[in-house]
N, C-alpha and C positions, 0 to 999 in steps of 0.2 A: 361863639357857636359855629362859625364857619370853619374854624380849625377842627372842631369835632366832625363836621360834615366831610372834610377832606380825609380824616382818619377812617370814617365809615366807607367812603368811596374807595380808598386804598385797600381796605379789607375785602370789599365786594369785587374789585378788579382782580385781586389775587384768586378769589374763588371762581371767577367766571372765565378765566383763561382766554381772554380775547373776545368774549361774547359782548356785543354792544347793542343794547335794546333800542328799538326805534320808537316804541309806544309803551306807555305805562298805564296800568289799569288799577284803580282803587276799588276794592270789592266791599259792598255794604253788608249790613246785618242779614244773615241767613242766605247769602248769595254765593257762598264759597264754592258751591258745586260747579259754577261756570268755569272754573279752572281745570276741569277734568279733560278738556279738549286740548290742553297745551302739550305739544310734542317735545320730546327730549328735555324734560323738566330738570332744572337744577333748583332744589328746594333748600332754602336757608332760613331756619327759625329766627325770629326777631331776637330771641334770647341770646343768640350767638353773635349778634352784630354789635360792634362797639358803638356806644352812645345812643343806640336805638331804644325808644320807649318800649315798654312791655305791655301787651294788651291785657285787659281785665274783664271785658264784656263778653257774655255768652253770644255765640254766633259769629265770632271773629277769630279766625284760626291763628293769627299771629305768625305769619311766615311770608317770605318773599319767594316767588316762583319765577324763574327765568326760563324761557323756552320759545317755541315757535307756534304761531297760530296763523293760519291762512298765509303761510310763507313770509310772515312778518316776525321780526324779533321782538318779543313781548316781555315786559317786566310787570309782574302782578304783585300788588300789595294786598295780601289777603288778611284783612284786619286793619282797622284804623283806630284813631284816638279821638276822644271826645272831651268837651269842656265839662260835662257832667261827672266825669271821673275825677275831677279836680286838676285836670291838666292845664298847663299854661298854654297860651296861643303858640309859643315857640315849640312846645312838645307836639301839639296837634299837627303843626305844619312841618315838623322836622323831615318826615318822609318826602315831602315835595321838594325841599332843598336838596335832598339826596338825588331825587329824580333829575333835577337840573344839573347837579354835579356830574351825573352819568351821561349827560348830553342828550337826554330825551326831549323832544320838541312837541310831542302830542300826548295829551293826558286824557284818559276816559275816567270819569268819576261815576260811580253807581251808588245808590242808597235805597234804603227802605223808607217809605214815606206814607203819611196818612192822607187820604184823599179829601180835599176840601170841595173841589168842583163836583157838583151833584151828578154829573154825567159819569164820573169815575166809579169803578168797582174794584174790589180786591182782586189782585192778579194782573191788573192793567199795567202797561208800561207808558211812562211819560218822558219824552225827550225834553230836557230842560232848556227853555229859551232864555230865561233870565232868573235872577234870584232877588230875594229881599232878606237883608241881614237884620234879624231881630235878636241876635245873640248878645248884643251889648259889648262885643269885643271886636277888635280888628288886629290881625297879626302883624300889620305894618307899623303899629304905634311904637315909637321909639327907634324905628329903623330895623331892618331885617337882621342886623348884627347886634342890636341892642346898643349901638354907638351913637344914637341920635341922628343918624343919617336918613332923614325923612325923604321919601320918594312918593310923589303923588301919582297914583296909577289911574289911567283911564279905564273905566269899567263899563263903557257903553256897549261893548261887544264882549262881555266876559265869556260867553259861550259862542264859539266860532260859528258864524253863519255857514261857512264852507263845510264844516263837519256836520252841522245839522242837516244840510241838504244831502250829504252822503248817508246819514242815518235814515232819513226819509226814504231814500232809494233802496237802502238795505232792507228796510221794513217791507216795502212794496215787493221786492224780489223774494223775500222770505215768507210773504203772505202773513205777516204778523201785524195786527192792528196796533197803532201807537197814537198817543195824544202828544200835543205840544203844550207846555204850560210853564208857569212860574212857581219855583220852589222857594219856600220860606223856611228859614232856619231859626230855631230857638235853642236855648242851652239844655233844656231838660233838667233832670231825668223825669220829672213829672210830665204826664201828658197834658195837653192844653184843655182849658175849660171850654164849654160850649160858647160862652160869651167871647172868649179869645178867638175861637174859630170864626165866629161871625165877623169880628173885627178884621181878621186876616183876609177873609173873603172880600170884604169891603175895599181893602187896599190893593187887591188884585192877585192874591195867592191862590194857586190851584192845588198845591200839595204842601205838606209841612213835615219837617224832620228835625234832626238834632246834629247835623254834620254838614260836610261838603263845602259850605261857604268859605271858611278860613282857608281850606286847601286851594280853592279856586282863586282866591285873592292872591295867594303867594305864587301860584302858577302863572298868573297874569303879570305879577311883578317880574318873573323870570322870562316873560314873553313866550311862555309855553301855550300852545293852542289847546283849547279845552272843549270836550264834548261831555254831556252829562245825561244820565238816564235814571229816573226814579222808578222803582217798583212799588206800586200802590198796594200796600200789604193790609190796609184796614181803612175804614172810613173814619174820618176825624170826629172828635166829640161833638155831639149834637146833630151830626149828619145821620148817624145810626144810633139806635137805642142800646147797642151792645156796649159792655164795659171793655175798655182797652187793656191789652196785655202784651208784654214782650214775647210771650210764647206764641201768640197769634201772629205777630210780625214775623217770627222765625219760620213758622209753619207755612204761611202763605208765600214768603220769600223762597223757601225751598221748592214749593210747587211751581212758582213762576220762573225759576232760574233756567229751565230748559229753553223757554222762548227767549229769555235774555241772552243766553249763550248763543243761540242761533242768530239772533239779531247782531250781536257784537262780532261774531265770526264773519258774517256777510259784510259788515261794516269794515272790518280789517282788510277784506279782499279789495275794497275800493280805495284804500289808502295808497 
C-alpha cells in the first residue's frame, strides 16, 4: 500500500507545483460548503488521483482542494469513505496516509452526527474530546502496510488538548456556542435503534455517527495532531419521535456549515 501512497504523493506534488499544506481538513456529510472560503483553490477530483478510492455517498463531493485559509496552507478532503460502502479499513484510511506523506502534521476531522446528549439540538456543534469505537474494526490490524508490523498506539489523547483549547478560544471569539463531548462510531448504514442509543448513552457517548474513528486512529499512528468537530444534524433514535433520514442529515448540515466555516476559519488563525 505504501508504494501506492508514494505514487499518489508524486502525482499530487506534480499538480501542486511546490505548494506544501500545513493543515488537512476532512469534510463530513453535507458540509462541503465550508470550502468556499478557500483562496487560490487548486481542485483535484478523486477520480483523477492514482490509487485514490472513489466516493459513492450523497453529500460527499469527492475532490481535494488545496489553497489558503486564514493565511495557512490548507488541504481539504471533500468527501470521505465509509465501512458501510463495503470499504476495507485500508481504503477508508488511505487519504490519511496520503496526508502524512505530504508532511501535514495537523488534521481537522468534521462529521455529521446524531445527538445522544439530551441537551443537544440539530445544528449544534460539538468539539470531540474523545471517541468510542463500536465499528468492530481497527485499521492497524495486520500492520499499516499489511505486513504484520503491529504497532501499539497510545490513544489516551487521540484529540489534541492543545487544539481543543484553540477551538474553544475560536468559538468564544466568533460568538459561536459549542459543546464538548464524546463521539461514538458504528458501521451503519442503518441508523441505531432506540435501545442501542440508550446503551451508548450509558457508556458515555454524546453523539453517534458512521465515520471518523478509523481516520483518527491512523492519524495518531503517524503522530498527526487531531482536532474534531461534529455537526449535530439530528436527534438520535428514541431521543426524538421523528424518523431518521439521510436527507435530513444533509439539509441540517448545509444549514449549519456557515457557523462551522466561521469557527474553523478563526481556529486556523490561531494555529
